[in-house]
Each structure stands twice: as C-alpha cells, then as structure tokens.
C-alpha positions as CSV (number, residue, x, y, z in Angstrom):
1,M,35.2,31.4,56.7
2,T,31.7,32.3,57.7
3,V,28.8,32.3,55.3
4,K,28.7,36.1,55.6
5,E,32.4,36.4,54.7
6,Q,31.8,34.1,51.7
7,L,29.0,36.2,50.6
8,L,31.0,39.4,50.9
9,N,33.9,37.9,49.0
10,G,31.6,36.7,46.3
11,L,30.1,40.2,46.0
12,S,33.6,41.7,45.9
13,G,34.6,39.3,43.2
14,A,31.4,40.3,41.3
15,L,32.3,44.0,41.5
16,I,35.6,43.5,39.7
17,N,34.5,40.8,37.3
18,T,35.4,42.3,33.9
19,E,32.9,40.0,32.0
20,L,30.1,41.4,34.2
21,L,31.2,45.0,33.8
22,D,31.5,44.7,30.0
23,S,28.1,43.2,29.8
24,I,26.6,46.0,31.9
25,R,28.4,48.8,29.9
26,N,26.8,47.4,26.7
27,L,23.2,47.5,27.9
28,N,20.8,50.1,26.5
29,P,18.7,52.3,28.9
30,Q,15.7,49.9,28.9
31,Q,17.9,47.0,29.8
32,L,19.7,49.0,32.5
33,N,16.3,49.9,34.0
34,W,15.3,46.3,34.0
35,L,18.6,45.2,35.6
36,S,18.4,47.8,38.4
37,G,14.9,46.5,39.3
38,Y,16.2,43.0,39.2
39,C,19.1,43.7,41.5
40,A,16.9,45.7,43.9
41,G,14.6,42.7,44.2
42,L,17.5,40.3,44.6
43,L,19.0,42.4,47.4
44,A,15.7,42.6,49.2
45,Y,15.3,38.8,48.9
46,Q,18.8,38.2,50.2
47,S,18.3,40.5,53.2
48,E,15.1,38.8,54.2
49,N,16.5,35.3,53.9
50,Q,20.2,35.7,54.9
51,A,19.7,34.5,58.4
52,E,17.7,31.4,57.3
53,T,20.4,30.7,54.6
54,E,23.3,30.8,57.2
55,V,21.4,28.4,59.5
56,A,20.6,26.1,56.5
57,N,24.2,26.0,55.3
58,L,25.6,25.2,58.7
59,T,23.3,22.3,59.2
60,V,23.7,20.6,55.9
61,S,25.3,17.2,56.4
62,S,27.6,15.3,54.1
63,H,24.6,13.1,53.2
64,A,22.5,15.8,51.5
65,S,18.8,15.2,51.4
66,Q,17.0,14.7,48.1
67,A,15.5,18.1,48.4
68,A,18.9,19.7,48.5
69,K,20.0,18.2,45.2
70,P,20.0,20.5,42.1
71,V,17.5,20.4,39.3
72,L,18.7,19.0,36.0
73,V,17.4,20.5,32.7
74,L,18.3,17.8,30.2
75,Y,18.0,18.1,26.4
76,A,18.3,15.8,23.5
77,S,18.3,17.9,20.3
78,Q,18.8,17.1,16.7
79,T,18.6,20.6,15.1
80,G,18.7,22.8,18.2
81,N,15.0,23.3,18.9
82,A,15.0,21.1,22.0
83,Q,18.2,22.8,23.2
84,S,16.6,26.3,22.7
85,V,13.6,25.3,24.8
86,A,15.9,23.9,27.5
87,E,17.9,27.1,27.5
88,Q,14.7,29.2,28.0
89,L,13.7,27.0,30.9
90,I,17.1,27.2,32.6
91,D,16.9,31.0,32.3
92,R,13.5,31.0,33.9
93,L,14.7,28.8,36.8
94,H,17.9,30.8,37.4
95,S,15.9,34.1,37.4
96,S,13.8,32.5,40.2
97,S,16.9,31.5,42.2
98,V,16.5,27.8,41.6
99,T,19.8,25.8,41.5
100,A,19.6,24.1,38.1
101,E,22.1,22.6,35.7
102,L,21.7,22.5,31.9
103,K,23.2,19.4,30.2
104,S,23.0,17.6,26.9
105,T,22.2,13.9,27.0
106,L,25.7,13.5,25.5
107,A,27.2,14.9,28.7
108,V,25.4,12.7,31.3
109,S,24.9,9.0,31.8
110,A,21.6,7.5,33.1
111,K,23.4,6.4,36.3
112,E,24.2,10.0,37.1
113,L,20.5,11.0,37.3
114,V,20.4,10.0,41.0
115,D,22.4,13.2,41.7
116,Y,19.4,15.4,41.0
117,S,16.1,16.1,42.8
118,T,14.2,16.9,39.6
119,I,14.8,16.2,36.0
120,L,13.2,18.4,33.3
121,L,13.7,16.7,30.0
122,V,13.2,18.3,26.6
123,T,13.7,15.8,23.7
124,S,13.0,15.7,20.0
125,T,12.3,12.5,18.0
126,H,14.3,12.0,14.9
127,G,12.7,10.5,11.8
128,E,10.7,7.3,12.4
129,G,10.7,7.3,16.2
130,E,14.5,7.4,16.7
131,P,16.3,9.4,19.3
132,P,18.4,12.4,18.2
133,D,22.1,11.7,17.4
134,D,23.2,13.2,20.7
135,A,20.9,10.9,22.7
136,V,21.4,7.5,21.2
137,D,23.8,6.2,23.9
138,F,21.8,7.8,26.7
139,Y,18.5,6.4,25.3
140,D,20.0,2.9,24.9
141,E,21.2,3.0,28.5
142,L,18.0,4.4,29.9
143,T,15.8,1.8,28.2
144,S,18.2,-1.1,28.7
145,K,17.0,-4.2,30.6
146,K,20.0,-4.0,32.8
147,L,19.2,-0.5,34.1
148,L,15.5,-1.1,34.3
149,S,16.1,-4.0,36.6
150,K,17.0,-1.4,39.2
151,K,13.4,-0.5,39.8
152,Q,13.8,2.1,42.6
153,L,17.0,3.7,41.2
154,L,15.2,7.1,40.7
155,A,12.7,6.8,43.6
156,G,12.0,10.2,45.1
157,I,13.0,12.1,41.9
158,D,10.5,14.2,40.0
159,I,10.4,14.0,36.2
160,A,8.7,16.3,33.6
161,V,9.0,15.7,29.9
162,L,8.4,17.8,26.8
163,G,8.5,16.0,23.5
164,L,9.1,17.7,20.1
165,G,8.1,15.9,17.0
166,D,6.2,15.8,13.7
167,S,2.8,14.1,13.6
168,S,3.2,13.3,10.0
169,Y,5.6,10.5,11.1
170,E,4.1,7.3,12.4
171,F,6.0,7.2,15.7
172,F,5.2,10.8,16.9
173,C,7.4,11.9,19.8
174,Q,8.3,8.3,20.5
175,T,11.6,9.2,22.1
176,A,9.9,11.3,24.7
177,K,7.3,8.6,25.4
178,D,10.0,5.9,25.7
179,M,12.2,7.9,28.0
180,L,9.3,8.9,30.3
181,D,8.3,5.2,30.5
182,S,11.8,4.3,31.6
183,F,11.9,7.1,34.2
184,K,8.7,5.8,35.7
185,K,9.8,2.2,35.7
186,L,12.9,3.4,37.6
187,G,10.7,4.9,40.3
188,A,10.6,8.6,39.3
189,Q,7.4,10.5,39.8
190,E,5.8,12.8,37.2
191,L,6.0,16.4,38.3
192,T,3.7,17.4,35.5
193,E,2.0,15.4,32.7
194,I,4.0,14.8,29.5
195,V,3.5,17.4,26.8
196,L,4.0,16.3,23.1
197,C,4.4,19.1,20.6
198,D,3.9,19.0,16.9
199,V,5.9,21.1,14.4
200,D,4.2,24.3,15.6
201,F,5.8,23.7,19.0
202,E,6.4,27.2,20.4
203,P,3.1,28.0,22.1
204,A,2.9,24.6,23.8
205,A,6.6,24.7,24.8
206,K,6.2,28.2,26.4
207,Q,3.2,26.9,28.4
208,W,5.2,23.9,29.5
209,I,8.1,26.1,30.7
210,D,5.6,28.2,32.7
211,Q,4.0,25.1,34.2
212,V,7.2,23.2,35.2
213,A,8.9,26.3,36.5
214,A,5.9,27.0,38.7
215,A,5.8,23.4,39.9
216,V,9.5,23.4,40.8
217,I,9.3,26.7,42.6
218,A,6.1,25.6,44.5
219,K,7.8,22.5,45.7
220,G,10.6,24.5,47.1
221,K,13.3,23.0,45.0
222,E,16.8,24.2,46.1
223,L,16.9,28.0,46.2
224,K,19.9,29.5,44.5
225,T,22.1,30.5,47.5
226,G,25.5,29.2,46.5
227,K,25.5,30.5,42.9
228,D,28.2,33.1,42.1
229,A,26.4,36.5,42.1
230,S,28.2,37.6,39.0
231,K,27.1,34.4,37.1
232,I,23.5,35.2,38.1
233,A,23.7,38.7,36.8
234,I,25.5,37.6,33.6
235,D,22.9,34.9,32.9
236,S,20.1,37.4,33.4
237,I,21.7,40.1,31.2
238,D,22.5,37.6,28.4
239,S,18.9,36.4,28.6
240,I,17.3,39.8,28.2
241,V,19.8,40.8,25.5
242,R,18.9,37.6,23.6
243,N,15.2,38.3,24.1
244,E,15.4,41.8,22.8
245,K,17.3,40.8,19.6
246,I,15.0,40.8,16.6
247,N,15.4,37.8,14.3
248,Y,13.4,36.7,11.3
249,D,11.6,33.4,12.0
250,K,8.6,31.5,10.7
251,E,6.2,33.9,12.3
252,N,8.2,36.9,11.1
253,P,9.9,35.9,7.8
254,F,11.9,38.1,5.5
255,T,10.5,38.7,1.9
256,A,13.4,37.9,-0.4
257,S,13.7,37.6,-4.2
258,I,14.8,34.6,-6.1
259,A,17.7,35.7,-8.3
260,T,18.5,32.3,-9.9
261,I,16.7,29.1,-10.6
262,Q,18.9,26.7,-12.5
263,R,18.6,22.9,-13.1
264,I,22.0,21.3,-12.5
265,T,21.3,17.7,-13.4
266,G,21.7,16.8,-17.1
267,R,19.1,15.7,-19.7
268,G,18.2,12.1,-19.1
269,S,18.9,12.2,-15.3
270,S,16.4,10.4,-13.0
271,K,16.6,13.5,-10.7
272,E,15.5,17.1,-11.2
273,T,18.1,18.9,-9.0
274,Y,18.1,22.7,-8.9
275,H,20.5,25.4,-7.7
276,L,18.7,28.5,-6.3
277,E,20.2,31.8,-5.4
278,I,18.1,34.0,-3.1
279,D,18.8,37.7,-2.8
280,I,18.8,38.9,0.8
281,T,20.2,42.4,0.2
282,G,19.2,44.9,3.0
283,S,17.8,42.1,5.3
284,G,20.6,42.2,7.9
285,I,20.3,38.4,7.9
286,L,23.5,36.6,9.1
287,Y,24.1,32.9,8.6
288,E,26.9,30.4,9.0
289,P,27.8,27.3,7.0
290,G,25.7,24.4,8.4
291,D,22.6,26.5,8.9
292,A,19.4,25.9,7.1
293,L,17.0,28.1,5.3
294,G,13.3,28.0,6.1
295,I,10.9,28.4,3.2
296,I,7.3,29.5,3.8
297,A,5.6,27.8,0.8
298,H,2.0,28.0,-0.4
299,N,0.0,24.9,-1.6
300,R,-0.6,24.6,-5.3
301,S,-3.9,26.2,-6.4
302,E,-4.7,23.1,-8.4
303,L,-4.4,20.9,-5.3
304,V,-6.5,23.3,-3.3
305,S,-9.2,23.4,-5.9
306,D,-9.3,19.6,-6.2
307,I,-9.8,19.2,-2.5
308,I,-12.6,21.8,-2.4
309,E,-14.3,20.2,-5.3
310,L,-14.0,16.7,-3.9
311,L,-15.6,17.7,-0.6
312,H,-18.3,19.8,-2.4
313,L,-17.4,22.9,-0.5
314,S,-17.1,26.6,-1.4
315,G,-13.7,28.3,-1.4
316,D,-15.4,31.5,-0.3
317,T,-16.8,30.1,2.9
318,Q,-15.6,32.0,6.0
319,V,-13.7,29.9,8.5
320,K,-12.1,30.6,11.9
321,Y,-8.5,29.6,12.6
322,R,-6.7,30.7,15.8
323,N,-9.0,33.7,16.2
324,Q,-8.6,34.7,12.5
325,Q,-11.3,34.9,9.9
326,L,-10.2,33.4,6.6
327,T,-11.8,32.1,3.5
328,L,-11.5,28.3,3.1
329,I,-9.4,28.7,0.0
330,Q,-7.1,31.1,1.8
331,F,-6.7,28.6,4.7
332,L,-6.0,25.7,2.4
333,T,-3.5,27.7,0.4
334,E,-1.5,29.5,3.1
335,V,-2.0,27.5,6.3
336,A,-3.0,23.9,6.0
337,E,-0.6,20.9,5.6
338,L,-1.9,19.1,2.5
339,T,1.2,17.3,1.2
340,L,2.1,15.4,4.4
341,I,-0.4,13.0,6.0
342,N,-1.0,13.5,9.7
343,K,-2.1,10.6,11.9
344,G,-4.4,12.8,13.9
345,T,-6.2,13.9,10.7
346,V,-6.5,10.3,9.6
347,Q,-8.0,9.3,13.0
348,A,-10.5,12.2,12.9
349,L,-11.6,11.1,9.4
350,I,-12.0,7.5,10.5
351,E,-14.2,8.6,13.5
352,L,-16.2,10.9,11.2
353,T,-16.8,8.4,8.4
354,Q,-16.5,5.0,10.2
355,S,-14.5,4.0,7.1
356,D,-13.1,0.5,7.3
357,A,-11.3,1.0,4.0
358,L,-9.5,4.1,5.4
359,K,-8.5,2.2,8.6
360,K,-7.2,-0.8,6.6
361,R,-5.5,1.1,3.8
362,V,-4.0,4.1,5.7
363,K,-4.0,3.7,9.5
364,N,-2.8,0.1,9.6
365,N,-0.1,0.7,7.0
366,F,0.7,4.3,7.9
367,K,4.5,4.2,7.4
368,S,4.4,2.7,3.9
369,Y,1.3,4.6,2.8
370,V,2.6,8.1,3.5
371,K,5.7,7.6,1.3
372,D,3.8,8.2,-1.9
373,H,0.4,9.6,-0.9
374,Q,-1.0,12.9,0.3
375,L,-4.1,14.2,2.0
376,I,-6.2,14.2,-1.1
377,D,-5.5,10.4,-1.5
378,V,-6.9,9.9,2.0
379,L,-9.9,12.0,1.2
380,L,-10.6,10.0,-2.0
381,I,-10.8,6.9,0.2
382,A,-12.8,8.5,3.1
383,K,-15.1,10.6,1.0
384,P,-16.3,12.5,4.1
385,K,-19.3,14.7,4.3
386,I,-17.7,17.5,6.2
387,S,-18.2,21.2,6.8
388,A,-15.6,23.8,5.9
389,Q,-15.0,24.6,9.6
390,H,-14.8,20.9,10.6
391,L,-12.1,20.5,7.9
392,V,-10.2,23.4,9.3
393,D,-10.4,21.9,12.8
394,I,-8.9,18.5,11.8
395,L,-6.1,19.7,9.6
396,K,-2.7,20.6,10.9
397,P,-0.8,23.8,9.9
398,K,2.0,23.2,7.4
399,K,5.5,23.5,8.7
400,P,8.2,25.5,6.9
401,R,10.4,23.4,4.7
402,L,14.1,23.5,5.7
403,Y,17.0,23.3,3.2
404,S,20.7,23.1,4.1
405,I,22.3,26.4,2.9
406,A,24.8,25.8,0.1
407,S,26.8,29.0,0.3
408,S,29.2,30.9,2.6
409,Q,28.2,34.4,3.5
410,R,31.9,35.4,3.3
411,E,31.8,34.7,-0.4
412,N,28.2,35.6,-1.0
413,P,27.4,38.4,1.4
414,D,23.9,39.2,0.0
415,E,22.8,35.8,-1.2
416,I,21.8,32.4,0.1
417,H,22.2,29.4,-2.2
418,L,20.1,26.2,-2.0
419,T,20.5,22.8,-3.7
420,L,17.2,20.8,-3.9
421,N,15.4,18.0,-5.7
422,H,12.0,18.7,-7.3
423,I,9.9,16.0,-5.6
424,L,7.4,14.2,-7.9
425,I,5.7,11.0,-7.0
426,K,3.2,9.0,-9.0
427,N,0.6,6.8,-7.4
428,Q,-2.7,5.2,-8.5
429,N,-4.5,8.5,-8.3
430,G,-2.1,10.7,-10.2
431,I,1.0,12.8,-9.7
432,R,1.9,14.2,-6.3
433,Y,4.4,17.1,-5.9
434,G,6.5,18.1,-2.9
435,L,5.3,21.4,-1.3
436,A,8.4,23.7,-1.3
437,S,10.4,22.0,-4.1
438,H,7.5,22.5,-6.5
439,Y,6.7,25.9,-5.2
440,L,10.3,27.1,-5.7
441,T,11.2,25.4,-9.0
442,Q,8.0,25.2,-10.9
443,Q,5.7,28.0,-9.7
444,F,8.3,30.7,-9.5
445,E,10.2,32.8,-12.0
446,E,13.4,34.6,-11.3
447,G,12.8,37.9,-9.6
448,Q,9.7,36.8,-7.7
449,S,9.5,37.0,-3.9
450,V,9.6,34.3,-1.3
451,N,9.3,34.4,2.5
452,I,12.3,33.0,4.3
453,F,14.1,32.8,7.6
454,V,17.4,31.2,8.8
455,E,17.2,28.2,11.0
456,R,20.4,28.0,13.1
457,N,22.0,24.5,13.3
458,P,24.5,24.6,16.2
459,K,24.9,20.8,15.8
460,F,26.4,21.0,12.3
461,K,29.3,23.5,12.2
462,L,32.9,23.8,11.0
463,P,35.5,23.4,13.7
464,S,36.8,26.7,15.1
465,T,40.3,25.6,14.4
466,D,42.0,24.4,11.1
467,S,41.3,20.8,12.0
468,P,40.9,18.4,9.0
469,I,37.4,17.6,7.9
470,I,35.9,14.6,6.2
471,M,32.6,15.3,4.4
472,V,30.2,12.6,3.2
473,G,27.5,14.1,1.1
474,P,25.8,12.2,-1.7
475,G,23.1,13.8,-3.8
476,T,21.8,17.1,-2.4
477,G,23.7,16.2,0.7
478,I,26.6,18.1,-0.9
479,A,24.9,21.4,-0.2
480,P,26.4,22.3,3.2
481,F,29.8,21.0,2.1
482,R,29.8,23.5,-0.8
483,A,29.3,26.1,1.9
484,F,32.1,24.6,4.0
485,L,34.5,24.7,1.1
486,Q,33.6,28.3,0.2
487,E,34.1,29.3,3.8
488,R,37.5,27.6,4.1
489,A,38.6,29.1,0.8
490,A,37.5,32.6,1.8
491,K,39.3,32.3,5.1
492,N,42.5,30.8,3.6
493,S,42.1,28.0,6.1
494,A,45.1,25.6,6.3
495,G,42.8,22.7,7.3
496,K,42.7,19.7,5.1
497,N,39.4,18.9,3.4
498,W,38.1,15.5,2.1
499,L,34.9,15.2,0.2
500,L,33.0,11.9,-0.6
501,F,30.2,12.5,-3.1
502,G,27.9,10.1,-4.9
503,N,24.9,10.1,-7.3
504,P,23.6,7.8,-10.0
505,H,25.6,8.9,-13.1
506,F,28.8,10.9,-13.7
507,N,27.5,12.5,-16.9
508,T,24.2,13.7,-15.7
509,D,24.4,13.9,-11.9
510,F,27.8,15.3,-10.9
511,L,26.6,18.3,-9.0
512,Y,28.9,21.4,-9.0
513,Q,31.5,19.5,-11.0
514,V,33.3,22.6,-12.2
515,E,33.5,24.2,-8.8
516,I,34.7,20.9,-7.2
517,Q,37.4,20.6,-9.8
518,K,38.4,24.2,-9.1
519,Y,38.8,23.4,-5.4
520,V,40.9,20.3,-6.2
521,N,43.2,22.3,-8.5
522,S,43.6,25.1,-6.0
523,G,44.5,22.7,-3.2
524,V,41.4,23.7,-1.1
525,L,40.0,20.2,-1.6
526,N,42.8,17.8,-0.6
527,K,41.0,14.5,-1.3
528,L,37.9,13.7,-3.5
529,H,36.2,10.3,-3.8
530,L,33.3,9.8,-6.1
531,A,30.7,7.1,-6.2
532,F,28.4,7.0,-9.2
533,S,26.3,4.0,-8.4
534,R,24.7,3.3,-11.8
535,D,27.8,3.7,-13.9
536,S,28.9,0.1,-13.3
537,D,27.4,-3.4,-13.0
538,Q,28.1,-3.3,-9.3
539,K,26.5,-0.5,-7.3
540,V,29.1,1.7,-5.6
541,Y,28.1,4.1,-2.8
542,V,30.0,6.6,-0.6
543,Q,30.2,4.0,2.3
544,H,32.1,1.7,-0.1
545,K,34.6,4.5,-0.8
546,L,35.1,5.0,2.9
547,L,35.8,1.4,3.4
548,E,38.3,1.3,0.5
549,N,40.2,4.1,2.2
550,S,39.9,2.8,5.8
551,A,43.6,3.4,6.7
552,E,43.5,7.0,5.6
553,V,40.2,7.7,7.3
554,W,41.6,6.3,10.5
555,Q,44.8,8.4,10.1
556,W,42.7,11.6,9.6
557,L,40.6,10.8,12.7
558,E,43.8,10.3,14.8
559,Q,45.0,13.7,13.5
560,G,41.8,15.2,15.0
561,A,39.6,15.3,11.9
562,Y,35.9,16.2,12.1
563,F,33.6,13.8,10.3
564,Y,30.3,15.1,8.7
565,V,27.4,13.3,7.1
566,C,24.6,15.0,5.1
567,G,21.8,13.4,3.2
568,D,19.4,10.5,3.4
569,M,18.8,9.3,7.0
570,H,17.0,6.1,6.3
571,K,19.8,4.1,4.6
572,M,22.8,6.1,3.6
573,A,23.5,7.7,7.0
574,K,23.1,4.4,8.8
575,D,25.3,2.5,6.4
576,V,28.0,5.2,6.7
577,E,27.8,5.0,10.5
578,K,28.2,1.2,10.4
579,V,31.2,1.4,8.1
580,L,32.9,4.1,10.2
581,L,32.4,2.0,13.4
582,S,34.0,-0.9,11.5
583,I,36.9,1.2,10.4
584,I,37.5,2.4,14.0
585,Q,37.4,-1.2,15.3
586,Q,39.7,-2.7,12.6
587,Q,42.2,0.2,12.1
588,G,42.4,1.0,15.8
589,K,42.6,-2.7,16.7
590,Y,39.8,-2.2,19.3
591,S,37.1,-4.5,20.6
592,L,33.6,-3.7,19.6
593,D,32.9,-2.0,23.0
594,E,36.1,0.0,22.7
595,A,35.2,1.1,19.2
596,K,31.8,2.2,20.3
597,Q,33.4,4.2,23.1
598,Y,35.8,5.9,20.6
599,F,32.8,6.7,18.4
600,K,30.9,8.1,21.4
601,D,33.9,10.3,22.2
602,L,33.8,11.7,18.7
603,K,30.2,12.7,19.3
604,V,31.0,14.2,22.7
605,Q,33.8,16.2,21.2
606,Q,31.4,17.3,18.4
607,R,33.8,15.7,15.9
608,Y,31.0,13.5,14.4
609,Q,28.1,15.6,13.1
610,R,25.1,14.8,10.9
611,D,22.5,16.8,9.0
612,V,20.2,14.0,7.8
613,Y,16.6,14.0,6.6
C-alpha cells in the first residue's frame, strides 16, 4: 500500500470515527470556528509537505536514526501537578505535529529511554527530597551505580527538566536535580536549562512549556506524519474543551461559608482535632472522594503586627508586589508566607546582615530548625535593618493549605467536610500556630466566609469496580476513608472494606466513632482494626495490626484488593510500606526481589495509593 493510499484510508477512517463525530457535535460555535481554522491549516501543511513525506517514509531504514525517534514527555507526579504540566506540554507538541509520547515514570524503565530522541521530564519532589511514589523505582534505577556505569547510554539524546517543589523544605526540587545529574552522566545533552519551580509554579511552568516546545520544533524533532488523523483532531478538541472549562482554583477561589466547626477529640486529649462542614451551595463545585480542598488563609493579625514592630516598619507603607500596589500590612496578611521558613529568605537575610548566628542556628540545621520555628523566630536572630520593599522582595508567597476531603458528594451534595488538627507549637520564643488550622478553627465562627477550591487528586481514587479495599488511616488520615465509606454506602457497593485506624487513646481520640460503628453494624465496613498506642504499656500502631493479620491481608491482595495509606509520611507511611513488603514476601513465599516486583506491580495497577503529608 502506498503512502498516499494509507493517508486516504486514514482519512476515511477518521470520517466515520464515532468518537470524533461525537466530539465535534458537542462543540460550541466558538470551538467549531477554532477547529475549522485548525483543519484548514493542517490541510495546507499536508499539501505542501506530502511529497517530502512520501520520499522520507520510503527511505527510512530498519535502523532509524536518532532524529527519527519520538519525543518522550515523562512525568513523576505525587498529587497530579506534574502530570497536569506534562499533559499541557504534550498537547502543545501534538498541535505542532511533533510525534511525542506521554508516560508516567511507572510505565517506563530507565533502559527504555534509548528509544527516544528527546526526553522532557516534569517531576515533583515529595517531602524531604524524596521522589514521588510513582517514581521511586525509576529513580532508583536511574541513579544506580550499575546504570551510571554505562556512561554513553543516552549519548545523542536531548533532555529538559522541570522540577516542582516547595522551598520551605531543605532539599528543594532534589528529585529533579538528581535525575538531571544522572541523565548527564549517561551522556544526554541539556536541550534547555533546568527550571525549578516553587509552590507558585504555574507561571514558570507555562514559560518552560513554551521554551522546550520551541526548542524541540526548532531542532526539527520528528514531524507528526504517521499519527492517526482522528487522534490528532480528538486530542486538539479535548484540549480546547478543557481549556474553556471554568474551574475554581487558587487564583479564582469560591467564597464559601463555614456551616460547622466542631472539636471531635475529647477533654484531656493531646490533640485538638476538628470536624468542619463547608457550605458550597450554588457553587457548581464537583469533587470526588480522594480529592483535597484548598484553603486560602490569612496570616494572624497579631503575627503581622509583631513582625512590623520587630522590624520598626509602618504597616501603611506602600509596597509593590507583582505590579500591584499594596500596603505592607496587606501584603503580610494576605500574600506572604510567614509560618513556613524558606531557604531563599534565610539566605537573603544572611547576606543582608552577615549574621553568623543565623547561619549556625538556621542554615546549618535547617531541617531540624524549621520543625518548630517560623519566620519571626528567624527575624529575632537576624534583627535586620530592612526596608518594607526589600522585605517584600525576599519573602515568598504563601501557598494554599490542602486538606483531604472527608465527605462524599453523593451523600453531601452541597457540603465539603474536613478533618484537621489545630497546629500549636511552643518554642523558646513563644507559641507558634499553623496558618490554616488556626485560621479555620480559632479565628472563624460558624457562618463566616472562606475562600476555597478543589484540588483534584487522580492518584488517590476508589477503584471503578467493586474491588475490595484496605484503608490505613491513623489520626486525621481517616478523612478520605470517611469519604470512601460514604461513597460506597451511597452507591450500595458490594465491595469489601477494611479500615485500620489508630490514635493515642480510645476514650478521647476515636474520631468518628459513632459513624464507624454504624458502618460496621450495617455491613458496609467488613473489617475494623484499631490501634490506640497509649492505652497499653506497649505502643501499638496500625502497622502492627497489619502484621498481626498478615494472612488475611495477603488473601485480600490476591483477591484484587486496593491498598490505601493516608497520614504522616515521615514515619507511619514508611513503616506501613515495610510491613506490607514483608507480608508479600512471607505470605507469597517470594524472594525479596520477587516481593519488590509484586509491590511494584501493585503501584503500576494503581492498587497501592498514598495520600501522605
């Protein structure tokens, strides 16, 4: 079959493709107008280049050149942000007729990278410099001594990296830095310089997409000649439909009202845990169990006043922030990050004050210091002489605080529920409060308004089938599992549900006890294991309950169960993962390598999911 015949057959197939026709019928006039122009341009391009394309296709040998290999857009995402950026990039490349594939690090091994001409990597960094869950195996392979010994493995391949991170952590964007270092050691060449984004990543990510797309196109990377014409059109239609959809986000939040603020830990508890119900009537907001709610919180007026007084500044001073004129007090209240310490801010203060005390106390012990200190503690050490505008220039914008949604919209159509701890820390300088937890539970009264948006979490979702689920959620980690149980009850799901919950004391810390008992009695919750760590001489945690029930955990996994973990990432989640790997090895009678492969398969199948913080 000639190239021309293949093209005509492809076009004929596109004309009768029902998916394409349905997509086109659902477009509004503005979208149809855009599509008509796009198709006209595509037709003109194909007409001008058809002859060249036929010659090129006839002369391609079985040993394709490096330039003929496709582009790989690769993402490693914890909450979906890196995936979203990668999807925007793939849309841009496809619209420019570049042959490009979109893959998660879960779906590719480091050895397969040789199959691509260019690799465009978008990766987040999780916690203290760790790779996202989906990238752990890929990261380990890419940075292993065994692979790095093959120094020219990726010679001739171009690499561009975008890192997403949070500069309040010590190892900012460390995963992106480590991966790029390995790519270069393996012989890859940087197409563009690495870009590292802080929590306010969108502007820099958009600029990076523009930059790398232009660089790929300029180098003539593999024009899209073999792609199914219907797939091109569907990709483009989906893209413009997505772009036209209006959603609330951190730049455009919805103003909701707080209907309920209720403390749910008992008197004498070491924790102040609250249940909040937020009224979203009339918003049109849709959410799913597993999603998170973003809270746009303001800094405490007392904290703002203390900083202004400490620096001998005036709150009425006019300052400029991103082409806006604000008063200093307005900037510090509504914009600035004051409760999390940023390494860039610390470095700027060291350079300004030449403070050895600041360098020794904060910079050299950053990880331990930031646990129980805030910006005002740093300022108390530095005591800088600084102008209002200079202060604005060195501070970072505060990020929205995200909380796992603790309700199902099927059961609560006009509400979003949250479960959160009020954060209160004492240090040598006084009491320090968490930003959003104090804002929501101590500064608000029921009926007041708060700005919110839903943050999708595609990496933490109930299975689409009635598969059994195992949920490990100590403390406030129970929040999404309350939503899971509500959802399954509302849908009359036949899937089995197993919850493992823990907290210090049964009498004061059994969150949602009445509801959980109701689910047990109704049969929605098939198994419940509780670990109250301070009610006995020997501390018992959820991972111990998992180990005690190893045989049944294995039985559920072999029946296709999905395994979920929510809560503390620093110890609990790691301990649970170790125990689960041990269960797989012992109960499955596997070697350690075989158990690791089984565990990796769970991740690939999205049967092991975490929402940890």
